[in-house]
All heavy atoms as an XYZ file, in Angstrom:
713
protein
N    -186.447   -246.528     57.898
C    -185.816   -247.444     58.813
C    -186.711   -247.604     60.033
O    -187.234   -246.645     60.569
C    -184.449   -246.889     59.206
C    -183.744   -247.714     60.238
S    -182.161   -246.993     60.690
C    -181.093   -248.222     60.018
N    -186.882   -248.850     60.471
C    -187.739   -249.138     61.616
C    -186.906   -249.189     62.892
O    -185.837   -249.786     62.922
C    -188.443   -250.469     61.406
N    -187.398   -248.552     63.931
C    -186.746   -248.563     65.228
C    -187.609   -249.395     66.182
O    -188.540   -248.887     66.795
C    -186.564   -247.140     65.762
C    -185.689   -246.302     64.889
C    -186.232   -245.371     64.011
C    -184.311   -246.467     64.920
C    -185.419   -244.613     63.193
C    -183.489   -245.705     64.108
C    -184.052   -244.782     63.246
O    -183.234   -244.036     62.436
N    -187.300   -250.684     66.257
C    -188.153   -251.601     66.993
C    -188.150   -251.328     68.494
O    -189.173   -251.480     69.147
C    -187.736   -253.051     66.710
C    -187.940   -253.430     65.278
C    -186.860   -253.601     64.434
C    -189.211   -253.582     64.780
C    -187.059   -253.933     63.111
C    -189.423   -253.917     63.456
C    -188.338   -254.091     62.613
N    -187.037   -250.906     69.049
C    -186.985   -250.614     70.469
C    -187.896   -249.440     70.798
O    -188.656   -249.479     71.761
C    -185.540   -250.310     70.916
O    -184.713   -251.404     70.551
C    -185.463   -250.074     72.401
N    -187.855   -248.405     69.985
C    -188.723   -247.244     70.197
C    -190.185   -247.636     70.058
O    -191.024   -247.197     70.845
C    -188.399   -246.142     69.196
O    -187.074   -245.700     69.366
N    -190.490   -248.467     69.070
C    -191.869   -248.911     68.875
C    -192.350   -249.735     70.062
O    -193.497   -249.607     70.496
C    -191.990   -249.734     67.598
C    -191.761   -248.901     66.364
O    -191.841   -247.682     66.396
N    -191.451   -249.561     65.267
N    -191.469   -250.578     70.601
C    -191.831   -251.402     71.748
C    -192.136   -250.539     72.959
O    -193.149   -250.744     73.639
C    -190.684   -252.383     72.090
O    -190.436   -253.199     70.951
C    -191.040   -253.247     73.276
N    -191.274   -249.571     73.249
C    -191.516   -248.708     74.398
C    -192.749   -247.827     74.202
O    -193.469   -247.547     75.151
C    -190.286   -247.856     74.707
C    -189.189   -248.664     75.342
C    -187.953   -248.785     74.736
C    -189.391   -249.328     76.540
C    -186.944   -249.544     75.309
C    -188.400   -250.080     77.126
C    -187.176   -250.186     76.509
O    -186.191   -250.939     77.079
N    -193.008   -247.413     72.999
C    -194.203   -246.613     72.736
C    -195.459   -247.457     72.964
O    -196.420   -246.992     73.582
C    -194.178   -246.083     71.299
C    -195.358   -245.209     70.971
C    -195.295   -244.691     69.526
O    -194.387   -245.019     68.782
N    -196.266   -243.903     69.171
N    -195.439   -248.713     72.496
C    -196.575   -249.599     72.696
C    -196.781   -249.865     74.190
O    -197.903   -249.821     74.692
C    -196.362   -250.933     71.977
C    -197.507   -251.911     72.175
S    -197.185   -253.530     71.488
C    -196.032   -254.178     72.679
N    -195.673   -250.111     74.908
C    -195.773   -250.374     76.341
C    -196.335   -249.160     77.061
O    -197.176   -249.292     77.955
C    -194.398   -250.738     76.901
C    -194.449   -251.165     78.349
C    -193.109   -251.676     78.822
C    -193.198   -252.186     80.249
N    -191.933   -252.748     80.713
N    -195.918   -247.967     76.692
C    -196.415   -246.743     77.322
C    -197.922   -246.579     77.083
O    -198.669   -246.191     77.979
C    -195.640   -245.537     76.790
C    -196.023   -244.210     77.361
C    -196.009   -244.064     78.863
N    -194.894   -244.692     79.524
C    -194.939   -245.230     80.756
N    -196.054   -245.193     81.457
N    -193.903   -245.777     81.309
N    -198.386   -246.869     75.876
C    -199.818   -246.759     75.583
C    -200.626   -247.757     76.409
O    -201.703   -247.423     76.917
C    -200.062   -246.967     74.095
C    -199.577   -245.824     73.239
C    -199.745   -246.084     71.756
O    -200.422   -247.053     71.375
O    -199.195   -245.300     70.970
N    -200.117   -248.975     76.543
C    -200.797   -249.985     77.343
C    -200.860   -249.548     78.803
O    -201.918   -249.610     79.440
C    -200.081   -251.352     77.214
C    -200.244   -251.900     75.800
C    -200.612   -252.345     78.238
C    -199.353   -253.086     75.504
N    -199.741   -249.064     79.334
C    -199.710   -248.656     80.735
C    -200.565   -247.418     80.998
O    -201.161   -247.282     82.068
C    -198.268   -248.424     81.182
C    -197.391   -249.677     81.206
C    -195.965   -249.319     81.588
C    -197.958   -250.730     82.133
N    -200.660   -246.524     80.024
C    -201.520   -245.350     80.178
C    -202.983   -245.764     80.257
O    -203.748   -245.264     81.097
C    -201.309   -244.376     79.002
O    -199.943   -243.978     78.989
C    -202.197   -243.158     79.128
N    -203.388   -246.699     79.390
C    -204.759   -247.205     79.438
C    -205.027   -247.907     80.766
O    -206.066   -247.701     81.390
C    -205.027   -248.160     78.276
C    -206.349   -248.861     78.390
C    -207.517   -248.183     78.126
C    -206.415   -250.186     78.784
C    -208.750   -248.815     78.245
C    -207.630   -250.835     78.903
C    -208.800   -250.148     78.641
N    -204.079   -248.727     81.195
C    -204.266   -249.461     82.446
C    -204.324   -248.530     83.649
O    -204.986   -248.840     84.644
C    -203.156   -250.493     82.621
C    -203.260   -251.680     81.678
C    -202.032   -252.553     81.798
C    -204.511   -252.473     81.944
N    -203.651   -247.405     83.584
C    -203.721   -246.430     84.678
C    -205.143   -245.895     84.811
O    -205.625   -245.681     85.917
C    -202.730   -245.283     84.444
C    -202.706   -244.266     85.551
C    -202.286   -244.859     86.880
O    -201.485   -245.770     86.944
N    -202.854   -244.345     87.947
N    -205.817   -245.702     83.684
C    -207.209   -245.249     83.733
C    -208.103   -246.309     84.362
O    -209.025   -246.003     85.101
C    -207.712   -244.937     82.323
C    -207.058   -243.759     81.674
C    -207.575   -243.598     80.258
C    -206.816   -242.524     79.511
N    -207.241   -242.446     78.099
N    -207.827   -247.558     84.033
C    -208.667   -248.657     84.499
C    -208.394   -248.997     85.961
O    -209.309   -249.220     86.735
C    -208.445   -249.908     83.614
C    -209.152   -251.114     84.176
C    -208.913   -249.633     82.201
N    -207.125   -249.028     86.337
C    -206.786   -249.510     87.681
C    -206.230   -248.421     88.588
O    -205.572   -248.723     89.577
C    -205.771   -250.645     87.573
O    -204.567   -250.184     86.989
N    -206.497   -247.185     88.283
C    -205.936   -246.077     89.047
C    -206.356   -246.027     90.508
O    -205.626   -245.544     91.352
N    -207.532   -246.541     90.836
C    -208.033   -246.473     92.206
C    -207.722   -247.734     93.011
O    -208.114   -247.836     94.163
C    -209.542   -246.236     92.197
C    -209.913   -244.904     91.570
C    -211.389   -244.686     91.541
C    -211.712   -243.356     90.874
N    -213.136   -243.135     90.732
N    -207.033   -248.669     92.422
C    -206.696   -249.916     93.105
C    -205.435   -249.742     93.948
O    -204.637   -248.844     93.699
C    -206.461   -251.030     92.090
C    -207.651   -251.450     91.249
C    -207.225   -252.504     90.238
C    -208.753   -251.993     92.122
N    -205.238   -250.630     94.907
C    -203.970   -250.607     95.653
C    -202.804   -250.920     94.717
O    -202.977   -251.546     93.666
C    -204.138   -251.724     96.691
C    -205.582   -252.051     96.710
C    -206.171   -251.604     95.426
N    -201.605   -250.503     95.101
C    -200.436   -250.650     94.238
C    -200.153   -252.090     93.800
O    -199.847   -252.317     92.627
C    -199.208   -250.050     94.926
C    -198.013   -249.957     94.009
C    -196.890   -249.211     94.652
C    -195.729   -249.079     93.682
N    -194.646   -248.284     94.241
N    -200.266   -253.098     94.672
C    -200.016   -254.468     94.201
C    -200.982   -254.904     93.103
O    -200.589   -255.584     92.154
C    -200.197   -255.327     95.453
C    -199.979   -254.407     96.594
C    -200.447   -253.061     96.123
N    -202.245   -254.494     93.214
C    -203.230   -254.844     92.181
C    -202.941   -254.112     90.873
O    -203.120   -254.664     89.790
C    -204.650   -254.521     92.653
C    -205.108   -255.457     93.764
O    -204.544   -256.571     93.873
O    -206.025   -255.080     94.511
N    -202.494   -252.854     90.967
C    -202.128   -252.113     89.752
C    -200.939   -252.766     89.064
O    -200.912   -252.905     87.841
C    -201.783   -250.663     90.096
C    -202.971   -249.794     90.387
C    -202.598   -248.325     90.384
N    -201.398   -248.031     91.144
C    -201.373   -247.404     92.308
N    -202.484   -247.003     92.858
N    -200.233   -247.180     92.929
N    -199.948   -253.179     89.845
C    -198.764   -253.824     89.275
C    -199.144   -255.142     88.613
O    -198.688   -255.452     87.520
C    -197.698   -254.053     90.344
C    -196.449   -254.727     89.788
C    -195.334   -254.751     90.785
C    -194.115   -255.516     90.372
N    -193.764   -255.577     89.010
N    -199.984   -255.922     89.273
C    -200.418   -257.187     88.688
C    -201.160   -256.959     87.375
O    -200.903   -257.637     86.380
C    -201.314   -257.959     89.667
C    -202.037   -259.093     89.007
C    -201.340   -260.230     88.626
C    -203.384   -259.020     88.749
C    -201.998   -261.282     88.001
C    -204.046   -260.056     88.132
C    -203.354   -261.190     87.758
N    -202.067   -256.002     87.364
C    -202.826   -255.701     86.152
C    -201.905   -255.303     85.013
O    -202.054   -255.776     83.887
C    -203.846   -254.571     86.431
O    -204.671   -254.949     87.518
C    -204.709   -254.308     85.220
N    -200.940   -254.465     85.310
C    -199.996   -254.032     84.276
C    -199.128   -255.193     83.800
O    -198.935   -255.380     82.588
C    -199.120   -252.901     84.812
N    -198.615   -255.990     84.736
C    -197.741   -257.097     84.363
C    -198.458   -258.127     83.504
O    -197.949   -258.559     82.472
C    -197.180   -257.789     85.613
C    -196.110   -256.979     86.311
O    -195.641   -255.989     85.714
O    -195.746   -257.345     87.446
N    -199.631   -258.534     83.929
C    -200.330   -259.598     83.218
C    -200.808   -259.116     81.846
O    -200.705   -259.831     80.856
C    -201.481   -260.180     84.074
C    -201.890   -261.557     83.574
C    -202.685   -259.286     84.102
C    -200.963   -262.649     83.938
N    -201.288   -257.894     81.759
C    -201.778   -257.377     80.483
C    -200.641   -257.179     79.494
O    -200.712   -257.638     78.352
C    -202.532   -256.050     80.684
O    -203.572   -256.249     81.634
C    -203.134   -255.570     79.381
N    -199.587   -256.509     79.933
C    -198.455   -256.290     79.029
C    -197.820   -257.614     78.629
O    -197.497   -257.829     77.459
C    -197.400   -255.384     79.665
C    -196.188   -255.269     78.786
C    -196.232   -254.504     77.622
C    -195.030   -255.961     79.060
C    -195.140   -254.426     76.779
C    -193.927   -255.887     78.227
C    -193.988   -255.121     77.091
O    -192.921   -255.048     76.245
N    -197.645   -258.520     79.586
C    -197.030   -259.805     79.287
C    -197.821   -260.615     78.280
O    -197.256   -261.233     77.372
N    -199.140   -260.614     78.419
C    -199.981   -261.367     77.483
C    -199.940   -260.746     76.092
O    -199.862   -261.467     75.088
C    -201.422   -261.440     78.006
C    -201.567   -262.399     79.155
S    -203.186   -262.414     79.954
C    -204.319   -262.573     78.628
N    -199.992   -259.431     76.022
C    -199.955   -258.771     74.715
C    -198.596   -258.923     74.037
O    -198.516   -259.151     72.830
C    -200.317   -257.294     74.854
C    -201.774   -257.003     75.195
C    -201.960   -255.531     75.518
C    -202.690   -257.424     74.068
N    -197.532   -258.808     74.802
C    -196.188   -258.892     74.232
C    -195.835   -260.311     73.810
O    -195.198   -260.517     72.774
C    -195.155   -258.377     75.236
N    -196.271   -261.300     74.596
C    -195.918   -262.682     74.272
C    -196.907   -263.319     73.302
O    -196.558   -264.282     72.620
C    -195.841   -263.527     75.547
O    -197.125   -263.694     76.117
N    -198.124   -262.799     73.263
C    -199.143   -263.408     72.411
C    -199.618   -264.736     72.972
O    -200.109   -265.589     72.232
N    -199.479   -264.916     74.281
C    -199.809   -266.181     74.921
C    -200.437   -265.927     76.280
O    -200.218   -264.883     76.886
C    -198.537   -267.013     75.078
O    -198.796   -268.190     75.811
N    -201.197   -266.903     76.754
C    -201.784   -266.821     78.091
C    -201.005   -267.647     79.106
O    -201.337   -267.632     80.282
C    -203.224   -267.316     78.058
S    -204.312   -266.285     77.088
N    -199.990   -268.367     78.667
C    -199.187   -269.169     79.581
C    -198.347   -268.250     80.463
O    -197.669   -267.351     79.966
C    -198.271   -270.111     78.812
C    -198.959   -271.172     77.961
C    -197.931   -271.935     77.151
C    -199.753   -272.119     78.841
N    -198.403   -268.488     81.759
C    -197.702   -267.604     82.688
C    -196.198   -267.605     82.469
O    -195.551   -266.575     82.644
C    -198.030   -267.981     84.134
C    -199.452   -267.674     84.580
C    -199.641   -268.078     86.029
C    -199.787   -266.217     84.393
N    -195.624   -268.718     82.062
C    -194.175   -268.737     81.802
C    -193.824   -267.837     80.629
O    -192.793   -267.163     80.649
C    -193.679   -270.168     81.534
O    -194.461   -270.757     80.492
C    -193.770   -271.019     82.786
N    -194.695   -267.794     79.612
C    -194.459   -266.902     78.476
C    -194.655   -265.440     78.876
O    -193.905   -264.559     78.449
C    -195.397   -267.244     77.314
C    -195.129   -268.614     76.727
O    -194.018   -269.150     76.945
O    -196.033   -269.162     76.060
N    -195.669   -265.198     79.688
C    -195.954   -263.837     80.162
C    -194.773   -263.311     80.967
O    -194.289   -262.201     80.741
C    -197.251   -263.818     81.007
C    -197.415   -262.490     81.725
C    -198.458   -264.099     80.134
N    -194.268   -264.119     81.894
C    -193.147   -263.713     82.741
C    -191.888   -263.487     81.907
O    -191.102   -262.588     82.188
C    -192.902   -264.756     83.858
C    -191.602   -264.489     84.589
C    -194.064   -264.754     84.830
N    -191.718   -264.257     80.862
C    -190.558   -264.084     79.997
C    -190.507   -262.721     79.341
O    -189.427   -262.176     79.083
N    -191.646   -262.127     79.089
C    -191.702   -260.811     78.454
C    -191.531   -259.662     79.444
O    -191.291   -258.533     79.047
C    -193.033   -260.635     77.715
C    -193.184   -261.535     76.522
C    -192.128   -261.251     75.476
O    -191.824   -260.113     75.178
N    -191.546   -262.301     74.934
N    -191.646   -259.958     80.744
C    -191.547   -258.897     81.747
C    -190.110   -258.500     82.052
O    -189.862   -257.406     82.544
C    -192.252   -259.333     83.046
C    -193.749   -259.582     82.925
C    -194.298   -260.040     84.269
C    -194.486   -258.361     82.426
N    -189.161   -259.383     81.783
C    -187.734   -259.114     81.994
C    -187.460   -258.639     83.419
O    -186.810   -257.615     83.637
C    -187.203   -258.083     80.999
C    -187.474   -258.455     79.577
N    -186.870   -259.527     78.959
C    -188.303   -257.928     78.656
C    -187.307   -259.628     77.716
N    -188.178   -258.668     77.508
N    -187.952   -259.397     84.397
C    -187.735   -259.061     85.798
C    -186.415   -259.654     86.278
O    -185.929   -260.643     85.733
C    -188.884   -259.585     86.651
C    -190.193   -258.881     86.373
C    -191.318   -259.372     87.264
O    -191.206   -260.464     87.854
O    -192.311   -258.640     87.366
N    -185.847   -259.054     87.329
C    -184.588   -259.526     87.884
C    -184.749   -260.818     88.686
O    -183.798   -261.561     88.849
C    -183.967   -258.455     88.782
C    -183.525   -257.243     87.971
O    -183.267   -257.402     86.767
O    -183.450   -256.144     88.552
N    -185.946   -261.067     89.203
C    -186.151   -262.258     90.030
C    -186.232   -263.502     89.151
O    -186.358   -263.428     87.928
C    -187.429   -262.112     90.851
O    -188.536   -261.987     89.998
N    -186.169   -264.654     89.816
C    -186.245   -265.920     89.085
C    -187.626   -266.090     88.467
O    -188.630   -265.623     89.009
C    -185.954   -267.090     90.022
C    -184.530   -267.145     90.492
C    -184.303   -268.372     91.352
C    -182.864   -268.440     91.810
N    -182.615   -269.611     92.656
N    -187.667   -266.778     87.349
C    -188.917   -266.976     86.622
C    -189.938   -267.712     87.489
O    -191.123   -267.369     87.482
C    -188.641   -267.756     85.339
C    -189.766   -267.761     84.359
C    -189.369   -268.499     83.097
C    -189.671   -267.637     81.907
N    -189.400   -268.301     80.641
N    -189.478   -268.692     88.255
C    -190.383   -269.466     89.114
C    -191.064   -268.563     90.129
O    -192.275   -268.676     90.367
C    -189.603   -270.596     89.831
C    -190.453   -271.286     90.862
C    -189.067   -271.585     88.834
N    -190.324   -267.646     90.728
C    -190.895   -266.743     91.728
C    -191.927   -265.807     91.104
O    -192.966   -265.528     91.703
C    -189.797   -265.931     92.409
C    -188.859   -266.798     93.217
O    -189.212   -267.926     93.590
N    -187.671   -266.307     93.472
N    -191.653   -265.327     89.900
C    -192.603   -264.438     89.224
C    -193.869   -265.184     88.831
O    -194.975   -264.649     88.943
C    -191.951   -263.816     87.993
O    -190.878   -263.001     88.366
N    -193.730   -266.423     88.375
C    -194.908   -267.232     88.021
C    -195.749   -267.479     89.265
O    -196.986   -267.376     89.214
C    -194.483   -268.563     87.357
C    -195.654   -269.505     87.239
C    -193.872   -268.307     85.991
N    -195.110   -267.768     90.393
C    -195.849   -267.978     91.641
C    -196.582   -266.709     92.072
O    -197.717   -266.759     92.542
C    -194.909   -268.448     92.744
C    -194.453   -269.877     92.568
C    -193.487   -270.323     93.648
O    -193.209   -269.538     94.585
O    -192.994   -271.454     93.537
N    -195.937   -265.564     91.913
C    -196.573   -264.283     92.277
C    -197.817   -264.039     91.432
O    -198.885   -263.692     91.959
C    -195.581   -263.127     92.080
C    -196.169   -261.751     92.354
C    -195.132   -260.654     92.167
N    -194.584   -260.580     90.842
C    -195.137   -259.911     89.814
N    -196.270   -259.274     89.992
N    -194.555   -259.870     88.642
N    -197.703   -264.258     90.124
C    -198.858   -264.062     89.250
C    -199.956   -265.073     89.548
O    -201.148   -264.756     89.487
C    -198.437   -264.140     87.788
C    -197.526   -263.011     87.284
C    -197.165   -263.235     85.829
C    -198.168   -261.659     87.485
N    -199.569   -266.296     89.871
C    -200.553   -267.332     90.191
C    -201.334   -266.966     91.449
O    -202.561   -267.127     91.493
C    -199.847   -268.692     90.395
O    -199.136   -269.022     89.203
C    -200.840   -269.792     90.695
N    -200.638   -266.466     92.475
C    -201.327   -266.033     93.700
C    -202.317   -264.914     93.407
O    -203.444   -264.911     93.912
C    -200.321   -265.568     94.754
C    -199.654   -266.662     95.527
C    -198.924   -266.116     96.752
N    -198.075   -264.959     96.474
C    -196.813   -265.012     96.084
N    -196.243   -266.173     95.894
N    -196.120   -263.908     95.869
N    -201.908   -263.967     92.594
C    -202.791   -262.840     92.263
C    -203.993   -263.303     91.451
O    -205.107   -262.818     91.655
C    -202.020   -261.769     91.508
S    -200.809   -260.903     92.509
N    -203.774   -264.238     90.537
C    -204.896   -264.771     89.758
C    -205.870   -265.534     90.645
O    -207.080   -265.529     90.403
C    -204.385   -265.685     88.644
C    -203.811   -264.994     87.424
C    -203.153   -266.020     86.506
C    -204.887   -264.232     86.679
N    -205.351   -266.191     91.673
C    -206.192   -266.947     92.596
C    -207.132   -266.066     93.405
O    -208.188   -266.501     93.838
N    -206.762   -264.809     93.605
C    -207.600   -263.873     94.362
C    -208.848   -263.459     93.590
O    -209.842   -263.054     94.172
C    -206.812   -262.619     94.711
C    -205.705   -262.839     95.701
C    -204.981   -261.513     95.950
C    -203.790   -261.681     96.837
N    -203.065   -260.402     97.003
N    -208.791   -263.488     92.274
C    -209.917   -263.040     91.472
C    -209.816   -261.569     91.129
O    -208.851   -260.889     91.486
N    -210.824   -261.065     90.457
C    -210.837   -259.660     90.038
C    -211.449   -258.808     91.146
O    -212.579   -259.072     91.566
C    -211.661   -259.484     88.745
C    -211.052   -260.311     87.628
C    -211.750   -258.021     88.348
C    -211.907   -260.370     86.389
N    -210.733   -257.801     91.620
C    -211.318   -256.923     92.639
C    -212.529   -256.172     92.077
O    -212.561   -255.805     90.898
C    -210.188   -255.943     92.971
C    -208.942   -256.576     92.484
C    -209.344   -257.457     91.337
N    -213.527   -255.967     92.918
C    -214.747   -255.277     92.478
C    -214.444   -253.862     91.998
O    -215.049   -253.382     91.037
C    -215.766   -255.248     93.608
N    -213.474   -253.190     92.646
C    -213.103   -251.838     92.220
C    -212.545   -251.839     90.801
O    -212.803   -250.925     90.027
C    -212.057   -251.240     93.158
C    -212.580   -250.780     94.472
C    -211.459   -250.127     95.267
C    -211.930   -249.607     96.597
N    -210.830   -248.979     97.340
N    -211.766   -252.863     90.467
C    -211.183   -252.949     89.125
C    -212.272   -253.130     88.079
O    -212.243   -252.500     87.023
C    -210.181   -254.084     89.045
N    -213.220   -253.980     88.376
C    -214.310   -254.214     87.432
C    -215.131   -252.947     87.232
O    -215.444   -252.576     86.091
C    -215.188   -255.352     87.944
C    -216.322   -255.789     87.045
C    -215.788   -256.250     85.682
C    -217.112   -256.900     87.695
N    -215.450   -252.259     88.321
C    -216.225   -251.017     88.226
C    -215.449   -249.945     87.453
O    -216.004   -249.259     86.595
C    -216.576   -250.508     89.625
C    -217.299   -249.213     89.613
N    -218.607   -249.092     89.178
C    -216.911   -247.965     89.967
C    -218.970   -247.823     89.250
N    -217.959   -247.123     89.743
N    -214.165   -249.820     87.743
C    -213.339   -248.816     87.062
C    -213.229   -249.115     85.572
O    -213.316   -248.218     84.739
C    -211.955   -248.782     87.695
O    -211.154   -247.841     87.056
N    -213.059   -250.395     85.228
C    -212.990   -250.795     83.826
C    -214.281   -250.473     83.094
O    -214.262   -249.888     82.002
C    -212.673   -252.285     83.717
C    -212.737   -252.817     82.316
C    -211.732   -252.518     81.402
C    -213.805   -253.581     81.885
C    -211.792   -252.989     80.105
C    -213.864   -254.053     80.594
C    -212.857   -253.770     79.712
O    -212.926   -254.227     78.421
N    -215.401   -250.842     83.688
C    -216.690   -250.586     83.033
C    -216.970   -249.100     82.874
O    -217.479   -248.660     81.841
C    -217.814   -251.252     83.830
C    -217.812   -252.774     83.799
C    -218.897   -253.329     84.717
C    -218.001   -253.300     82.381
N    -216.612   -248.292     83.860
C    -216.837   -246.848     83.738
C    -215.916   -246.238     82.690
O    -216.283   -245.285     81.995
C    -216.660   -246.152     85.077
O    -215.330   -246.262     85.516
N    -214.698   -246.772     82.517
C    -213.772   -246.275     81.492
C    -214.270   -246.632     80.102
O    -214.224   -245.809     79.190
C    -212.365   -246.866     81.701
O    -211.911   -246.510     83.000
C    -211.391   -246.330     80.674
N    -214.747   -247.839     79.946
C    -215.234   -248.301     78.646
C    -216.492   -247.550     78.203
O    -216.657   -247.231     77.040
C    -215.505   -249.817     78.684
C    -214.219   -250.583     78.950
C    -216.133   -250.302     77.402
C    -213.140   -250.349     77.920
N    -217.357   -247.239     79.141
C    -218.614   -246.558     78.816
C    -218.419   -245.115     78.375
O    -219.278   -244.521     77.745
C    -219.560   -246.610     80.008
C    -220.085   -247.991     80.236
C    -221.048   -248.038     81.379
N    -221.470   -249.413     81.615
C    -221.755   -249.919     82.786
N    -221.704   -249.154     83.864
N    -222.126   -251.162     82.908
N    -217.269   -244.501     78.711
C    -217.029   -243.099     78.343
C    -216.785   -243.015     76.913
O    -216.696   -242.947     75.972
C    -215.820   -242.554     79.086
C    -216.101   -242.332     80.541
C    -214.891   -241.766     81.227
C    -215.167   -241.586     82.710
N    -214.025   -241.075     83.426
């Protein structure tokens, strides 16, 4: 018998554990954005922000969450995140 809820939470935990290695030295808002966008894209199978936000199951309105992600995407990738990612991958 398959337990899809357990499988979903296990997959989410593995994704968040990996992201902690990559974005551990970033400020909390950047870590949250990295986790939200990565998990949302993997869970939805889409790059559309409305689809990504739909998978996050946040209490706020979808429009507000899309705007938050859009603002974060507009900032670009922090140099610390890129360095941390490359050092994690090289290990």
